[in-house]
TORPA-4810 file (N, C-alpha, C, O; in nm, 3 decimals):
<nodes>
NODE_1_-0.490_-2.067_4.724_-0.483_-2.160_4.618_-0.622_-2.186_4.571_-0.639_-2.209_4.451_M
NODE_2_-0.724_-2.184_4.654_-0.864_-2.217_4.632_-0.905_-2.091_4.531_-0.970_-2.117_4.430_G
NODE_3_-0.872_-1.972_4.558_-0.915_-1.871_4.474_-0.860_-1.879_4.333_-0.933_-1.860_4.236_N
NODE_4_-0.736_-1.905_4.321_-0.682_-1.927_4.186_-0.769_-2.037_4.118_-0.810_-2.017_4.003_I
NODE_5_-0.798_-2.146_4.179_-0.888_-2.253_4.102_-1.004_-2.202_4.061_-1.039_-2.232_3.946_I
NODE_6_-1.088_-2.117_4.139_-1.193_-2.045_4.113_-1.178_-1.960_3.982_-1.255_-1.970_3.885_R
NODE_7_-1.081_-1.885_3.990_-1.058_-1.778_3.869_-1.028_-1.861_3.741_-1.081_-1.829_3.635_H
NODE_8_-0.946_-1.963_3.749_-0.907_-2.020_3.647_-1.063_-2.125_3.587_-1.071_-2.179_3.477_R
NODE_9_-1.137_-2.128_3.664_-1.272_-2.210_3.618_-1.367_-2.111_3.523_-1.448_-2.148_3.438_G
NODE_10_-1.336_-1.981_3.560_-1.443_-1.870_3.501_-1.411_-1.897_3.346_-1.503_-1.944_3.279_I
NODE_11_-1.292_-1.872_3.286_-1.259_-1.891_3.151_-1.280_-2.016_3.097_-1.301_-2.033_2.977_P
NODE_12_-1.274_-2.113_3.186_-1.318_-2.264_3.125_-1.457_-2.282_3.116_-1.507_-2.358_3.034_I
NODE_13_-1.527_-2.211_3.202_-1.688_-2.219_3.191_-1.746_-2.147_3.051_-1.843_-2.178_2.982_F
NODE_14_-1.649_-2.038_3.035_-1.682_-1.965_2.922_-1.695_-2.030_2.786_-1.779_-2.033_2.696_I
NODE_15_-1.552_-2.090_2.814_-1.528_-2.181_2.674_-1.627_-2.288_2.658_-1.661_-2.317_2.543_C
NODE_16_-1.672_-2.344_2.747_-1.771_-2.449_2.745_-1.909_-2.389_2.686_-1.970_-2.444_2.594_L
NODE_17_-1.943_-2.294_2.737_-2.062_-2.191_2.676_-2.041_-2.188_2.534_-2.127_-2.227_2.455_L
NODE_18_-1.913_-2.135_2.494_-1.897_-2.094_2.356_-1.883_-2.223_2.255_-1.922_-2.222_2.138_V
NODE_19_-1.821_-2.337_2.323_-1.817_-2.474_2.231_-1.968_-2.536_2.215_-2.007_-2.598_2.116_S
NODE_20_-2.053_-2.504_2.343_-2.177_-2.546_2.310_-2.251_-2.481_2.212_-2.327_-2.545_2.140_M
NODE_21_-2.233_-2.334_2.202_-2.329_-2.262_2.115_-2.256_-2.282_1.964_-2.324_-2.280_1.861_A
NODE_22_-2.119_-2.300_1.962_-2.063_-2.327_1.825_-2.106_-2.449_1.770_-2.108_-2.554_1.834_A
NODE_23_-2.152_-2.436_1.616_-2.171_-2.571_1.565_-2.338_-2.597_1.580_-2.397_-2.674_1.505_G
NODE_24_-2.396_-2.532_1.674_-2.542_-2.554_1.704_-2.609_-2.497_1.592_-2.547_-2.413_1.527_C
NODE_25_-2.748_-2.533_1.552_-2.828_-2.475_1.481_-2.952_-2.426_1.551_-3.012_-2.500_1.630_T
NODE_26_-2.992_-2.305_1.526_-3.082_-2.241_1.606_-3.195_-2.172_1.515_-3.178_-2.069_1.451_F
NODE_27_-3.315_-2.247_1.520_-3.418_-2.217_1.421_-3.517_-2.116_1.467_-3.587_-2.138_1.566_T
NODE_28_-3.527_-1.988_1.387_-3.626_-1.893_1.438_-3.752_-1.913_1.389_-3.779_-1.985_1.292_R
NODE_29_-3.841_-1.839_1.466_-3.988_-1.843_1.414_-4.014_-1.784_1.282_-3.957_-1.679_1.251_N
NODE_30_-4.096_-1.841_1.201_-4.133_-1.783_1.062_-4.243_-1.668_1.079_-4.335_-1.675_1.161_E
NODE_31_-4.222_-1.569_0.998_-4.315_-1.456_1.014_-4.462_-1.522_0.982_-4.481_-1.600_0.889_P
NODE_32_-4.550_-1.484_1.063_-4.683_-1.555_1.056_-4.798_-1.469_0.997_-4.905_-1.516_0.958_S
NODE_33_-4.760_-1.319_0.993_-4.868_-1.225_0.938_-4.844_-1.207_0.793_-4.738_-1.176_0.739_Q
NODE_34_-4.981_-1.234_0.728_-4.988_-1.248_0.589_-4.988_-1.103_0.533_-5.023_-1.014_0.610_R
NODE_35_-4.955_-1.073_0.419_-4.935_-0.966_0.340_-5.073_-0.916_0.332_-5.162_-1.000_0.342_V
NODE_36_-5.108_-0.777_0.314_-5.218_-0.721_0.277_-5.223_-0.647_0.167_-5.150_-0.548_0.171_T
NODE_37_-5.292_-0.664_0.059_-5.283_-0.578_-0.063_-5.412_-0.532_-0.109_-5.513_-0.602_-0.125_I
NODE_38_-5.398_-0.397_-0.131_-5.538_-0.309_-0.169_-5.597_-0.366_-0.288_-5.529_-0.386_-0.388_E
NODE_39_-5.700_-0.389_-0.282_-5.790_-0.425_-0.390_-5.803_-0.336_-0.498_-5.845_-0.223_-0.472_Q
NODE_40_-5.771_-0.371_-0.632_-5.759_-0.280_-0.749_-5.835_-0.348_-0.857_-5.881_-0.461_-0.843_R
NODE_41_-5.847_-0.285_-0.954_-5.903_-0.337_-1.089_-5.809_-0.453_-1.130_-5.689_-0.433_-1.150_N
NODE_42_-5.864_-0.568_-1.141_-5.784_-0.693_-1.169_-5.765_-0.719_-1.318_-5.839_-0.698_-1.415_K
NODE_43_-5.637_-0.775_-1.305_-5.613_-0.801_-1.468_-5.691_-0.924_-1.504_-5.698_-1.026_-1.435_V
NODE_44_-5.753_-0.900_-1.629_-5.867_-0.984_-1.690_-5.791_-1.135_-1.736_-5.793_-1.184_-1.848_N
NODE_45_-5.743_-1.177_-1.645_-5.666_-1.309_-1.703_-5.703_-1.430_-1.597_-5.736_-1.394_-1.484_M
NODE_46_-5.701_-1.552_-1.625_-5.710_-1.651_-1.521_-5.562_-1.736_-1.556_-5.520_-1.776_-1.665_A
NODE_47_-5.502_-1.746_-1.420_-5.351_-1.784_-1.408_-5.354_-1.889_-1.323_-5.438_-1.906_-1.235_I
NODE_48_-5.238_-1.979_-1.355_-5.206_-2.081_-1.272_-5.089_-2.011_-1.189_-4.998_-1.942_-1.235_E
NODE_49_-5.116_-2.047_-1.047_-4.997_-1.979_-0.959_-4.916_-2.096_-0.932_-4.971_-2.196_-0.887_L
NODE_50_-4.779_-2.094_-0.957_-4.715_-2.231_-0.970_-4.617_-2.216_-0.844_-4.523_-2.138_-0.858_R
NODE_51_-4.629_-2.279_-0.734_-4.539_-2.283_-0.610_-4.458_-2.399_-0.607_-4.505_-2.510_-0.585_L
NODE_52_-4.318_-2.374_-0.633_-4.225_-2.479_-0.653_-4.164_-2.509_-0.522_-4.178_-2.440_-0.421_T
NODE_53_-4.084_-2.633_-0.534_-4.037_-2.705_-0.427_-3.926_-2.571_-0.361_-3.922_-2.545_-0.241_E
NODE_54_-3.865_-2.516_-0.437_-3.769_-2.419_-0.393_-3.822_-2.313_-0.322_-3.753_-2.266_-0.232_A
NODE_55_-3.934_-2.265_-0.346_-4.021_-2.149_-0.272_-4.062_-2.233_-0.147_-4.021_-2.185_-0.042_L
NODE_56_-4.124_-2.334_-0.138_-4.174_-2.383_-0.017_-4.055_-2.429_0.085_-4.071_-2.454_0.204_E
NODE_57_-3.948_-2.434_0.022_-3.830_-2.473_0.125_-3.742_-2.356_0.179_-3.655_-2.365_0.265_Q
NODE_58_-3.789_-2.225_0.100_-3.699_-2.110_0.112_-3.669_-2.067_0.260_-3.754_-2.081_0.348_A
NODE_59_-3.554_-2.017_0.283_-3.529_-1.982_0.427_-3.413_-1.888_0.418_-3.328_-1.895_0.330_K
NODE_60_-3.413_-1.799_0.516_-3.283_-1.717_0.557_-3.177_-1.783_0.642_-3.207_-1.852_0.739_W
NODE_61_-3.053_-1.761_0.605_-2.955_-1.853_0.680_-2.832_-1.775_0.704_-2.772_-1.715_0.615_E
NODE_62_-2.798_-1.778_0.832_-2.655_-1.719_0.865_-2.569_-1.832_0.937_-2.604_-1.877_1.045_Q
NODE_63_-2.465_-1.870_0.875_-2.377_-1.968_0.896_-2.313_-1.939_1.037_-2.292_-1.821_1.063_P
NODE_64_-2.282_-2.030_1.127_-2.224_-2.012_1.249_-2.070_-2.020_1.223_-2.017_-2.060_1.120_G
NODE_65_-2.002_-1.972_1.345_-1.858_-1.994_1.343_-1.828_-2.027_1.485_-1.918_-2.061_1.562_N
NODE_66_-1.687_-2.015_1.525_-1.643_-2.045_1.668_-1.729_-1.985_1.763_-1.758_-2.048_1.864_L
NODE_67_-1.777_-1.857_1.740_-1.839_-1.783_1.846_-1.973_-1.773_1.846_-2.021_-1.731_1.952_M
NODE_68_-2.077_-1.808_1.726_-2.198_-1.798_1.711_-2.267_-1.916_1.650_-2.213_-2.003_1.582_T
NODE_69_-2.408_-1.908_1.687_-2.473_-2.016_1.615_-2.505_-2.029_1.488_-2.496_-1.920_1.431_R
NODE_70_-2.541_-2.123_1.413_-2.589_-2.140_1.304_-2.731_-2.103_1.293_-2.811_-2.187_1.334_H
NODE_71_-2.784_-1.981_1.239_-2.918_-1.939_1.246_-2.988_-1.954_1.114_-2.940_-1.914_1.008_L
NODE_72_-3.127_-2.025_1.129_-3.216_-2.038_1.026_-3.357_-1.975_1.049_-3.416_-1.982_1.157_I
NODE_73_-3.399_-1.919_0.947_-3.553_-1.857_0.966_-3.619_-1.907_0.843_-3.586_-1.864_0.732_Q
NODE_74_-3.723_-2.008_0.860_-3.792_-2.057_0.733_-3.880_-1.942_0.693_-3.926_-1.859_0.771_P
NODE_75_-3.899_-1.945_0.559_-3.969_-1.838_0.465_-4.069_-1.902_0.392_-4.157_-1.835_0.339_L
NODE_76_-4.066_-2.032_0.381_-4.146_-2.081_0.281_-4.290_-2.079_0.274_-4.351_-2.066_0.168_G
NODE_77_-4.352_-2.092_0.399_-4.484_-2.101_0.424_-4.537_-1.950_0.396_-4.634_-1.915_0.328_T
NODE_78_-4.437_-1.866_0.474_-4.508_-1.688_0.419_-4.484_-1.672_0.280_-4.571_-1.610_0.220_A
NODE_79_-4.380_-1.714_0.212_-4.389_-1.680_0.065_-4.476_-1.727_-0.019_-4.515_-1.666_-0.118_L
NODE_80_-4.517_-1.852_0.019_-4.642_-1.929_-0.076_-4.763_-1.862_-0.020_-4.839_-1.814_-0.104_C
NODE_81_-4.794_-1.851_0.095_-4.932_-1.779_0.127_-4.920_-1.622_0.069_-5.027_-1.576_0.027_D
NODE_82_-4.830_-1.554_0.064_-4.840_-1.420_0.030_-4.831_-1.419_-0.115_-4.880_-1.318_-0.165_D
NODE_83_-4.780_-1.508_-0.200_-4.795_-1.533_-0.337_-4.944_-1.558_-0.360_-5.003_-1.492_-0.446_S
NODE_84_-4.999_-1.640_-0.295_-5.158_-1.667_-0.339_-5.226_-1.544_-0.301_-5.307_-1.502_-0.383_E
NODE_85_-5.211_-1.479_-0.196_-5.274_-1.337_-0.143_-5.257_-1.242_-0.272_-5.355_-1.183_-0.318_V
NODE_86_-5.133_-1.228_-0.327_-5.090_-1.142_-0.436_-5.175_-1.183_-0.553_-5.247_-1.105_-0.615_L
NODE_87_-5.162_-1.310_-0.578_-5.245_-1.341_-0.720_-5.375_-1.339_-0.733_-5.429_-1.323_-0.842_A
NODE_88_-5.448_-1.357_-0.606_-5.587_-1.327_-0.619_-5.625_-1.202_-0.601_-5.742_-1.170_-0.625_R
NODE_89_-5.532_-1.111_-0.556_-5.560_-0.953_-0.550_-5.547_-0.889_-0.677_-5.613_-0.788_-0.701_A
NODE_90_-5.442_-0.955_-0.787_-5.409_-0.885_-0.902_-5.498_-0.971_-1.015_-5.544_-0.901_-1.105_V
NODE_91_-5.525_-1.092_-1.021_-5.594_-1.149_-1.129_-5.729_-1.184_-1.118_-5.788_-1.183_-1.010_F
NODE_92_-5.775_-1.211_-1.213_-5.940_-1.235_-1.214_-5.967_-1.378_-1.153_-6.053_-1.397_-1.067_R
NODE_93_-5.882_-1.483_-1.205_-5.904_-1.620_-1.124_-5.783_-1.663_-1.126_-5.701_-1.632_-1.213_E
NODE_94_-5.757_-1.752_-1.016_-5.629_-1.811_-0.965_-5.653_-1.952_-0.939_-5.741_-1.983_-0.859_V
NODE_95_-5.574_-2.056_-1.009_-5.561_-2.195_-0.978_-5.421_-2.199_-0.909_-5.329_-2.136_-0.961_Q
NODE_96_-5.402_-2.268_-0.796_-5.277_-2.296_-0.747_-5.219_-2.432_-0.761_-5.291_-2.531_-0.747_V
NODE_97_-5.096_-2.442_-0.787_-5.036_-2.563_-0.811_-4.937_-2.563_-0.728_-4.858_-2.468_-0.729_R
NODE_98_-4.921_-2.674_-0.637_-4.801_-2.680_-0.534_-4.703_-2.791_-0.580_-4.736_-2.882_-0.655_K
NODE_99_-4.595_-2.776_-0.534_-4.482_-2.872_-0.573_-4.522_-3.008_-0.567_-4.624_-3.042_-0.506_S
NODE_100_-4.441_-3.094_-0.631_-4.480_-3.223_-0.642_-4.587_-3.256_-0.770_-4.614_-3.368_-0.812_G
NODE_101_-4.630_-3.149_-0.811_-4.730_-3.152_-0.951_-4.700_-3.076_-1.062_-4.777_-3.079_-1.159_T
NODE_102_-4.577_-2.991_-1.063_-4.541_-2.903_-1.136_-4.471_-2.963_-1.246_-4.501_-2.908_-1.353_E
NODE_103_-4.382_-3.065_-1.257_-4.324_-3.120_-1.329_-4.384_-3.237_-1.412_-4.439_-3.331_-1.356_S
NODE_104_-4.371_-3.227_-1.555_-4.432_-3.351_-1.622_-4.576_-3.333_-1.621_-4.645_-3.430_-1.650_G
NODE_105_-4.634_-3.217_-1.592_-4.790_-3.206_-1.601_-4.821_-3.070_-1.680_-4.777_-2.961_-1.644_Q
NODE_106_-4.901_-3.088_-1.787_-4.929_-2.969_-1.850_-5.026_-2.877_-1.782_-5.114_-2.921_-1.709_A
NODE_107_-5.007_-2.724_-1.809_-5.101_-2.644_-1.747_-5.246_-2.661_-1.797_-5.269_-2.694_-1.914_S
NODE_108_-5.333_-2.639_-1.715_-5.475_-2.640_-1.753_-5.500_-2.572_-1.859_-5.441_-2.466_-1.879_P
NODE_109_-5.593_-2.621_-1.947_-5.625_-2.539_-2.070_-5.714_-2.414_-2.058_-5.731_-2.333_-2.149_T
NODE_110_-5.764_-2.408_-1.944_-5.860_-2.288_-1.910_-5.804_-2.185_-1.833_-5.865_-2.094_-1.777_N
NODE_111_-5.657_-2.211_-1.836_-5.594_-2.062_-1.784_-5.521_-2.005_-1.893_-5.490_-2.072_-1.991_V
NODE_112_-5.488_-1.866_-1.879_-5.420_-1.784_-1.983_-5.256_-1.793_-1.970_-5.182_-1.781_-2.067_D
NODE_113_-5.212_-1.816_-1.843_-5.087_-1.792_-1.814_-5.067_-1.866_-1.695_-5.157_-1.917_-1.630_A
NODE_114_-4.909_-1.871_-1.661_-4.851_-1.932_-1.543_-4.769_-1.837_-1.471_-4.673_-1.789_-1.532_V
NODE_115_-4.789_-1.805_-1.359_-4.709_-1.722_-1.264_-4.647_-1.788_-1.168_-4.706_-1.848_-1.079_L
NODE_116_-4.499_-1.781_-1.182_-4.391_-1.849_-1.092_-4.319_-1.741_-0.998_-4.240_-1.659_-1.045_V
NODE_117_-4.350_-1.745_-0.866_-4.270_-1.654_-0.771_-4.137_-1.747_-0.746_-4.119_-1.865_-0.776_P
NODE_118_-4.054_-1.657_-0.683_-3.937_-1.709_-0.634_-3.860_-1.622_-0.545_-3.891_-1.503_-0.538_G
NODE_119_-3.763_-1.670_-0.475_-3.686_-1.601_-0.379_-3.542_-1.574_-0.426_-3.459_-1.665_-0.412_L
NODE_120_-3.505_-1.453_-0.481_-3.347_-1.434_-0.530_-3.252_-1.450_-0.404_-3.161_-1.532_-0.391_A
NODE_121_-3.294_-1.357_-0.317_-3.210_-1.334_-0.200_-3.274_-1.290_-0.047_-3.385_-1.235_-0.045_S
NODE_122_-3.222_-1.309_0.046_-3.216_-1.215_0.167_-3.103_-1.179_0.234_-3.009_-1.255_0.257_V
NODE_123_-3.111_-1.059_0.268_-2.969_-1.014_0.344_-3.010_-0.924_0.466_-3.115_-0.861_0.466_E
NODE_124_-2.924_-0.922_0.566_-2.950_-0.855_0.687_-2.832_-0.803_0.709_-2.730_-0.867_0.684_R
NODE_125_-2.829_-0.659_0.768_-2.719_-0.612_0.826_-2.718_-0.647_0.972_-2.817_-0.687_1.033_D
NODE_126_-2.580_-0.627_1.032_-2.576_-0.674_1.181_-2.565_-0.560_1.276_-2.447_-0.543_1.307_L
NODE_127_-2.632_-0.490_1.324_-2.588_-0.396_1.410_-2.514_-0.426_1.535_-2.538_-0.537_1.582_P
NODE_128_-2.434_-0.357_1.594_-2.350_-0.407_1.718_-2.443_-0.391_1.840_-2.406_-0.446_1.943_A
NODE_129_-2.574_-0.315_1.840_-2.650_-0.309_1.945_-2.765_-0.391_1.931_-2.851_-0.370_1.845_D
NODE_130_-2.769_-0.496_2.024_-2.882_-0.578_2.016_-3.013_-0.527_2.045_-3.115_-0.594_2.025_P
NODE_131_-3.012_-0.414_2.090_-3.150_-0.330_2.122_-3.160_-0.227_2.006_-3.250_-0.143_2.004_F
NODE_132_-3.058_-0.235_1.904_-3.095_-0.152_1.787_-3.186_-0.183_1.683_-3.275_-0.267_1.701_G
NODE_133_-3.170_-0.118_1.563_-3.279_-0.156_1.460_-3.186_-0.243_1.344_-3.070_-0.211_1.318_L
NODE_134_-3.244_-0.339_1.291_-3.181_-0.405_1.185_-3.248_-0.396_1.050_-3.368_-0.372_1.068_Q
NODE_135_-3.222_-0.404_0.939_-3.271_-0.387_0.811_-3.266_-0.515_0.728_-3.155_-0.568_0.718_T
NODE_136_-3.364_-0.570_0.670_-3.361_-0.699_0.614_-3.392_-0.656_0.452_-3.474_-0.569_0.423_T
NODE_137_-3.330_-0.716_0.371_-3.339_-0.675_0.241_-3.380_-0.801_0.142_-3.290_-0.883_0.124_T
NODE_138_-3.480_-0.817_0.090_-3.529_-0.925_0.011_-3.551_-0.910_-0.128_-3.609_-0.809_-0.167_M
NODE_139_-3.514_-0.994_-0.205_-3.553_-0.978_-0.360_-3.643_-1.113_-0.397_-3.612_-1.229_-0.368_Q
NODE_140_-3.748_-1.075_-0.458_-3.823_-1.176_-0.496_-3.851_-1.162_-0.644_-3.850_-1.050_-0.693_V
NODE_141_-3.877_-1.281_-0.726_-3.861_-1.283_-0.855_-3.999_-1.342_-0.924_-4.037_-1.452_-0.885_T
NODE_142_-4.073_-1.275_-1.020_-4.184_-1.304_-1.080_-4.145_-1.361_-1.228_-4.055_-1.316_-1.299_W
NODE_143_-4.224_-1.460_-1.257_-4.193_-1.520_-1.426_-4.326_-1.550_-1.452_-4.388_-1.627_-1.378_T
NODE_144_-4.390_-1.483_-1.577_-4.508_-1.525_-1.629_-4.484_-1.605_-1.758_-4.429_-1.552_-1.854_L
NODE_145_-4.525_-1.731_-1.759_-4.523_-1.828_-1.890_-4.646_-1.810_-1.955_-4.738_-1.745_-1.905_L
NODE_146_-4.651_-1.867_-2.071_-4.766_-1.912_-2.133_-4.786_-2.062_-2.111_-4.700_-2.130_-2.056_D
NODE_147_-4.883_-2.103_-2.148_-4.929_-2.259_-2.135_-4.809_-2.340_-2.168_-4.779_-2.435_-2.096_R
NODE_148_-4.742_-2.312_-2.264_-4.622_-2.396_-2.309_-4.503_-2.387_-2.242_-4.409_-2.464_-2.264_N
NODE_149_-4.501_-2.289_-2.151_-4.381_-2.252_-2.085_-4.285_-2.142_-2.132_-4.180_-2.113_-2.075_G
NODE_150_-4.329_-2.091_-2.231_-4.240_-1.985_-2.309_-4.262_-1.861_-2.208_-4.373_-1.828_-2.166_K
NODE_151_-4.153_-1.803_-2.177_-4.143_-1.684_-2.080_-4.199_-1.569_-2.147_-4.149_-1.537_-2.255_V
NODE_152_-4.305_-1.497_-2.096_-4.358_-1.384_-2.152_-4.315_-1.268_-2.082_-4.314_-1.162_-2.145_L
NODE_153_-4.278_-1.270_-1.962_-4.238_-1.162_-1.881_-4.193_-1.188_-1.743_-4.260_-1.265_-1.674_W
NODE_154_-4.085_-1.132_-1.694_-4.014_-1.158_-1.590_-3.960_-1.021_-1.529_-3.931_-0.923_-1.598_A
NODE_155_-3.950_-1.029_-1.369_-3.902_-0.912_-1.295_-3.854_-0.955_-1.166_-3.894_-1.057_-1.112_T
NODE_156_-3.758_-0.869_-1.112_-3.721_-0.900_-0.972_-3.759_-0.774_-0.893_-3.738_-0.663_-0.942_T
NODE_157_-3.808_-0.786_-0.785_-3.861_-0.671_-0.704_-3.793_-0.677_-0.554_-3.791_-0.783_-0.491_V
NODE_158_-3.745_-0.574_-0.509_-3.675_-0.563_-0.383_-3.741_-0.478_-0.279_-3.763_-0.358_-0.295_T
NODE_159_-3.773_-0.555_-0.159_-3.850_-0.506_-0.050_-3.741_-0.508_0.062_-3.651_-0.591_0.069_G
NODE_160_-3.762_-0.396_0.157_-3.684_-0.365_0.278_-3.769_-0.370_0.396_-3.888_-0.338_0.385_E
NODE_161_-3.719_-0.407_0.508_-3.809_-0.409_0.641_-3.717_-0.365_0.743_-3.603_-0.411_0.742_G
NODE_162_-3.751_-0.285_0.829_-3.666_-0.257_0.948_-3.742_-0.296_1.075_-3.865_-0.288_1.080_T
NODE_163_-3.658_-0.342_1.191_-3.712_-0.386_1.309_-3.610_-0.418_1.423_-3.489_-0.423_1.401_G
NODE_164_-3.654_-0.434_1.522_-3.545_-0.478_1.643_-3.460_-0.586_1.596_-3.510_-0.673_1.525_P
NODE_165_-3.329_-0.590_1.631_-3.264_-0.718_1.618_-3.277_-0.830_1.696_-3.263_-0.946_1.660_V
NODE_166_-3.310_-0.780_1.829_-3.333_-0.904_1.936_-3.214_-0.959_1.977_-3.102_-0.931_1.934_G
NODE_167_-3.250_-1.064_2.089_-3.135_-1.136_2.139_-3.130_-1.257_2.047_-3.226_-1.290_1.978_M
NODE_168_-2.986_-1.340_2.051_-2.961_-1.444_1.960_-3.058_-1.551_2.016_-3.114_-1.626_1.936_F
NODE_169_-3.077_-1.560_2.126_-3.146_-1.671_2.195_-3.290_-1.678_2.173_-3.355_-1.781_2.193_F
NODE_170_-3.350_-1.545_2.123_-3.498_-1.532_2.110_-3.553_-1.586_1.978_-3.506_-1.536_1.876_D
NODE_171_-3.633_-1.668_1.966_-3.686_-1.740_1.849_-3.755_-1.630_1.766_-3.767_-1.655_1.646_K
NODE_172_-3.803_-1.508_1.812_-3.877_-1.414_1.750_-3.774_-1.303_1.727_-3.822_-1.196_1.688_D
NODE_173_-3.656_-1.310_1.741_-3.557_-1.213_1.705_-3.558_-1.183_1.555_-3.541_-1.270_1.469_A
NODE_174_-3.577_-1.062_1.532_-3.575_-1.035_1.378_-3.698_-1.078_1.293_-3.698_-1.092_1.170_G
NODE_175_-3.796_-1.095_1.371_-3.917_-1.147_1.296_-4.004_-1.012_1.232_-4.082_-1.009_1.138_I
NODE_176_-3.962_-0.920_1.310_-4.044_-0.798_1.284_-3.990_-0.744_1.115_-4.062_-0.732_1.016_T
NODE_177_-3.857_-0.723_1.124_-3.794_-0.673_0.998_-3.820_-0.773_0.886_-3.853_-0.736_0.773_N
NODE_178_-3.801_-0.912_0.923_-3.842_-1.005_0.801_-3.988_-0.966_0.768_-4.019_-0.919_0.659_M
NODE_179_-4.078_-0.989_0.869_-4.213_-0.942_0.824_-4.241_-0.843_0.735_-4.307_-0.859_0.633_G
NODE_180_-4.179_-0.714_0.783_-4.196_-0.587_0.705_-4.133_-0.596_0.565_-4.189_-0.540_0.471_N
NODE_181_-4.020_-0.664_0.547_-3.951_-0.682_0.436_-4.061_-0.762_0.326_-4.085_-0.717_0.214_A
NODE_182_-4.113_-0.868_0.373_-4.223_-0.936_0.312_-4.340_-0.857_0.253_-4.387_-0.872_0.140_L
NODE_183_-4.378_-0.772_0.346_-4.497_-0.693_0.313_-4.462_-0.594_0.202_-4.540_-0.567_0.110_Q
NODE_184_-4.316_-0.530_0.218_-4.281_-0.416_0.115_-4.267_-0.496_-0.012_-4.320_-0.457_-0.116_D
NODE_185_-4.190_-0.615_-0.006_-4.159_-0.673_-0.129_-4.297_-0.708_-0.210_-4.294_-0.688_-0.331_A
NODE_186_-4.406_-0.752_-0.158_-4.519_-0.801_-0.213_-4.619_-0.694_-0.262_-4.683_-0.697_-0.368_F
NODE_187_-4.621_-0.596_-0.165_-4.709_-0.486_-0.218_-4.623_-0.427_-0.353_-4.678_-0.403_-0.461_R
NODE_188_-4.512_-0.412_-0.332_-4.430_-0.347_-0.460_-4.447_-0.442_-0.566_-4.464_-0.390_-0.677_K
NODE_189_-4.448_-0.577_-0.561_-4.447_-0.672_-0.679_-4.598_-0.651_-0.735_-4.614_-0.632_-0.855_S
NODE_190_-4.721_-0.654_-0.636_-4.852_-0.633_-0.691_-4.877_-0.523_-0.765_-4.950_-0.530_-0.864_A
NODE_191_-4.814_-0.400_-0.722_-4.834_-0.288_-0.814_-4.749_-0.293_-0.966_-4.796_-0.247_-1.070_A
NODE_192_-4.622_-0.354_-0.955_-4.570_-0.355_-1.075_-4.624_-0.478_-1.180_-4.632_-0.467_-1.303_E
NODE_193_-4.657_-0.598_-1.099_-4.745_-0.687_-1.205_-4.874_-0.629_-1.269_-4.903_-0.640_-1.388_I
NODE_194_-4.954_-0.559_-1.168_-5.075_-0.492_-1.217_-5.054_-0.402_-1.330_-5.138_-0.389_-1.418_A
NODE_195_-4.953_-0.345_-1.329_-4.950_-0.211_-1.426_-4.838_-0.238_-1.544_-4.811_-0.150_-1.626_S
NODE_196_-4.772_-0.371_-1.544_-4.690_-0.388_-1.655_-4.762_-0.390_-1.783_-4.854_-0.467_-1.811_A
NODE_197_-4.710_-0.292_-1.865_-4.802_-0.290_-2.010_-4.795_-0.439_-2.088_-4.887_-0.471_-2.163_P
NODE_198_-4.680_-0.527_-2.065_-4.695_-0.615_-2.155_-4.779_-0.738_-2.110_-4.813_-0.828_-2.187_L
NODE_199_-4.811_-0.735_-1.973_-4.904_-0.826_-1.912_-5.063_-0.780_-1.941_-5.156_-0.859_-1.950_I
NODE_200_-5.073_-0.646_-1.952_-5.200_-0.568_-1.985_-5.231_-0.632_-2.149_-5.331_-0.696_-2.181_Q
NODE_201_-5.131_-0.599_-2.225_-5.149_-0.632_-2.363_-5.188_-0.774_-2.378_-5.288_-0.802_-2.444_Q
NODE_202_-5.111_-0.873_-2.315_-5.112_-0.993_-2.311_-5.263_-1.040_-2.292_-5.322_-1.103_-2.379_Y
NODE_203_-5.327_-0.999_-2.156_-5.468_-0.987_-2.116_-5.541_-0.966_-2.200_-5.635_-1.044_-2.219_A
NODE_204_-5.523_-0.854_-2.280_-5.625_-0.803_-2.393_-5.658_-0.898_-2.508_-5.765_-0.898_-2.569_A
NODE_205_-5.548_-0.986_-2.534_-5.561_-1.066_-2.655_-5.551_-1.217_-2.597_-5.533_-1.304_-2.683_H
NODE_206_-5.558_-1.255_-2.477_-5.581_-1.377_-2.442_-5.710_-1.428_-2.455_-5.804_-1.354_-2.426_A
NODE_207_-5.733_-1.549_-2.497_-5.862_-1.599_-2.516_-5.933_-1.629_-2.385_-5.885_-1.695_-2.294_V
NODE_208_-6.038_-1.579_-2.387_-6.135_-1.593_-2.237_-6.220_-1.684_-2.257_-6.257_-1.714_-2.370_K
NODE_209_-6.273_-1.752_-2.127_-6.375_-1.863_-2.130_-6.511_-1.810_-2.169_-6.553_-1.701_-2.129_P
NODE_210_-6.579_-1.892_-2.249_-6.694_-1.845_-2.294_-6.795_-1.797_-2.175_-6.776_-1.834_-2.060_A
NODE_211_-6.890_-1.722_-2.207_-6.999_-1.654_-2.114_-7.066_-1.768_-2.089_-7.077_-1.848_-2.182_A
NODE_212_-7.128_-1.804_-1.946_-7.212_-1.881_-1.892_-7.349_-1.855_-1.943_-7.444_-1.922_-1.901_Q
</nodes>
């Protein structure tokens, strides 16, 4: 009789574990390694880099169900920092405007244009093997505005990164493939922005500050 009770207790214990995991939110660590972008001939423009609230709060999210946790990986700090690295590598002069100051305030008169980065999507495959490789695909958007808010140029760039899946209870699970996707997306973005003919043409005709 005692053996029967012990065996029945096993599925009950498993059910308790599942019920504890289900509906719980597990936050993974954000990638901390900043993008590195090779220095190039800079676009001869002074820009305002506008970091919106949506970018600052960006995250990857996987909803939970009866068997899995709700997973979140913050991305806002990485996206904002990498956007500034990109802007300073591509443009002659950069002024950064963070969220909370972007609405209802005109752009400075000493900038030629406003660059607004955004996150369009983040997707991950889900290999069955927790020791296998996972691919993260990320789409970032870039919009260049004149000082009056008119769109001059816009693009969407896709980056991919591969790395270990990791265990679901590990806060660093998937951090390598996410970091690699960020690196790929921002390096491709820097190359596309720097070489865009329309941006080059606008820079050639933009009014430059008087020489000191």
